[in-house]
C-alpha positions as CSV (number, residue, x, y, z in Angstrom):
1,M,97.1,86.6,125.8
2,P,98.3,86.7,129.4
3,I,100.9,84.1,130.4
4,Q,100.2,82.1,133.5
5,T,103.0,81.2,135.9
6,K,101.7,77.7,136.3
7,D,102.3,77.1,132.6
8,I,105.8,78.5,132.7
9,S,106.9,76.4,135.6
10,K,106.0,73.2,133.8
11,I,108.1,74.0,130.7
12,R,111.3,72.0,130.8
13,N,113.1,73.8,128.0
14,K,115.3,76.5,129.7
15,V,115.4,78.8,126.7
16,V,111.7,78.8,126.0
17,R,110.9,79.2,129.7
18,G,113.2,82.2,129.9
19,E,111.5,83.8,126.9
20,L,108.1,83.3,128.4
21,N,109.3,84.8,131.7
22,Q,110.6,87.9,129.8
23,K,107.2,88.2,128.1
24,R,105.4,87.9,131.4
25,K,107.5,90.6,133.0
26,K,107.1,92.9,130.0
27,E,103.3,92.5,130.2
28,Q,103.4,93.2,134.0
29,K,105.5,96.4,133.4
30,Q,103.1,97.6,130.6
31,A,100.1,97.0,132.9
32,K,101.7,99.0,135.7
33,L,102.6,101.8,133.3
34,K,99.0,102.0,132.1
35,K,97.8,102.2,135.7
36,R,100.3,105.0,136.4
37,I,99.3,107.0,133.3
38,A,95.6,106.6,134.1
39,R,96.2,107.7,137.7
40,K,98.1,110.8,136.5
41,E,95.5,111.7,134.0
42,A,92.8,111.4,136.6
43,E,94.7,113.6,139.0
44,A,95.2,116.2,136.2
45,R,91.4,116.2,135.8
46,G,91.0,116.9,139.5
47,E,89.6,113.5,140.5
48,T,90.5,111.9,143.8
49,V,92.6,108.8,143.1
50,E,93.5,106.1,145.5
51,R,97.3,105.7,145.7
52,G,97.5,102.3,147.4
53,K,98.9,101.4,150.7
54,L,100.0,104.1,153.1
55,I,103.3,103.3,154.7
56,S,103.6,104.2,158.3
57,L,106.9,106.0,159.0
58,S,106.9,105.4,162.7
59,P,108.3,102.0,163.8
60,T,106.0,99.5,165.4
61,T,106.9,99.0,169.0
62,L,105.4,96.9,171.8
63,E,104.3,100.0,173.6
64,H,102.5,101.2,170.6
65,E,100.8,97.9,170.0
66,L,99.6,97.7,173.7
67,T,98.0,101.2,173.5
68,K,95.8,100.3,170.5
């Protein structure tokens, strides 16, 4: 059962709230791990896999923005 952040923020007990935050973070890490494993398996099969955002290594300057 996924934990929703709205529910956690309304819990007044600090200990329980901390435990729920730990569970939520663990679930997020597990989901991320499953995605990573699935992506690696797809790449091993030779499928094209979308990696996410491409980060531009060149800095954004005013001159660059004006030439667009």
